[in-house]
N, C-alpha and C positions, 0 to 999 in steps of 0.2 A: 533741621526742621523748620518747615515752616512755622510761621508768626498763627495766620489762621487752624492749623494742623494744633499747635499745641494749645490753642483757646479750646475746638472742639474737640480733644483728650482730656481738657480739665471740665469740660462740660460734661462729658460721656461720667469724668467719676465723679462731678456735683450729685448726676442725678442716681447714680447705681452708689451712693451712699444712701442718697432719701430710701432708696427701695430699701435696702439694708436697715435700715432705722425702722421703718414703717414693719417691718420685720419681726423685730428683734419687737416692737410692742403690743405685736399680737402676740408672742410667745408669754410676754410680759403681763397680760391681760390673762392667755390661761394659768398663768404660776401662781395671779392671785387668786382667783377663782382656786384651785388646788389648795391654798393656805387657808383658804375661810373656809373649806369643805374638812381639812382635816380638824381644824378648831374646833368647828360644828359637833364632828365623831368625837374626841376627845371628850369638851363638854355631856355629848349625849352620854357617853359610857358613864363618868362621874357622877350624874344623877340619876341615872337607872343604874340602879344595882345590878337588876335582875336583867336589865340586857344581854350583859357578858356575865360568867361567872368567874371565880377566882379559881377552876377547880383546875389544880397540876401546875396553877401560879401563870393560867394564859391573859387573865384578866390583867395582870401588873405587863408580862411581857409585850398586849397589845397597845401601852399605852405609852411605856417605854418606845416602843416602833412608831408610835406616832406623834410621839415628843421629837424623837430623833428625823423621822421626814421630816415635820415642821422647821426645823434647823435645817435640814439638807435644802429647805421649799425657799426659803430667808436667804442664804448664800446666793445661791441659783438666781432669785431673783436681782438679789444687788449687785451680782454679776451682768446680769442683763443691761440693769441700769447704768453701770460703768461703761459697759462695752460701747451702749448707747450713745452716752458721755464723750466718751470716745470721737467717734464717729459725726456727733457734732461740735466737736473742736477742731476735727480735717474738715467739715463741711463748710466753716465759718471760717477759715483761714484760704479755700477756695474758691468761697464767692469774693472775698476780698481782692483773691488774687484776678479774678476776668474781672470785676468792678474796674479796677486800677488798670488793668489794660486794655478793656475798651473805653477810660474814663469819663464812666458813668455808673450811678448804681441802677443795674439790670437784676443784679441781684438784690435781694433785701430778706428774706423767709430767717435764715441764721442771722443776721448782721442787727434787722430791726425787729421785725415780728414778733422772731423767740424771743429776745431779752427784754420787750413791752408788754408783751402779751402772754407771753407761757412762764416767764421766771421773773416775773414782779410783782409789787403788791396790787399793780391796777389792773392784771388781768384773774379772770374768775378761775382760771387752769390751776395758777398760784396758791389761791387757797381749796381748791378741791383734793388737790396733791397733797398741802398738809394735811387736812381734814385724814384724807384715806391713809397716809403714814400714821398718825396718832390712833387710826382705830387701827391697823393691821399689828403694829406694836403695844398696843392693849390688849391685844387677841392674844399673842406672844407670851404677852407676861402672865395674863390670865391663864394660859396654856401650862405653864412651869407650875403657876400656883394650883390648880388642880390633880396635875401629877404627883405633886408633893406630897398635895392632905391623901391621896390615894395610896403612896407607895409608904410614907413617912420615911425614907429614905434619906439621910443625910449627905453620903457620899455622889449620890447621886445628884441630889438639890444639889452642890456643889459644881457638879458639871453641867448643870443648867444653867448655872448661872455663869458662868466659862464663857460656854456656848450665845448667851445674852452677851455678854461684853464684847465679845468676838462680832457680832451681829452690828453693834452700835460702832464701835470702831470701824467699822467697812462702810457703814452708813455716812461717819465722817467725810473717808477719805474720796468716797465715792463723791459727794458734791461739788467739788473743785475737778472732776477731772477733763472738763470741757475749757478751762482757762488754764491747765497744765499742759494741756495738748495743742491749744492755742500759742499760748506764748514759745512752747521748743520750736514747733513750726515757723513761727515768724523769726525766730532766731537764730535758724540755722544754715548752714552754709549751702543747701541746697537750692534753697528757698530765694536765698540774697543773692545766686547766680542766676535762677530760674528768672527774676524778678529782672536785673539787670538785661540779660539776652532779651527777656520778650518788650523793654521797652525799648531797645537800640530800635531809631531811626531804621 
């Protein structure tokens, strides 16, 4: 394949990755709003005994359902973050490939802008994301606490605690996805072959 066609294919891949990342961010925003709404609903039911009576165990059932839906939203939101980070690692690699072929820094979003202004303490995004993460985690722990106070069910408290541990473990794994994907692609046989082929006179 002609080198120009390969560069064009890489650029199309880069543009597609960016669009997919934007769409995942929109889904993430909707998930966060749903997460906060479920937390608010749980708190309202806990604080207002008249809002939902426990006739035939309906109050307890609703609280259990809300807590499990909250767990689902947490895991789903983290899966979106993981997917976005995988895309970010691939996008970083694609930008590097294009820059290397052209011999100039024509692509800098994932290589320069994101690490400095979105992923480091120099950028406002880093701090706002940190505050948002702490806020959401506090909401989740508070929800578990409210549900436990209402149900007074030790086995279910153990289940919710295990779910919290699962969320924390997934959170720690998600943060490394971009670097892991980038290193994997840089060391892959296909990448080495492509670089050798594209830089050939």
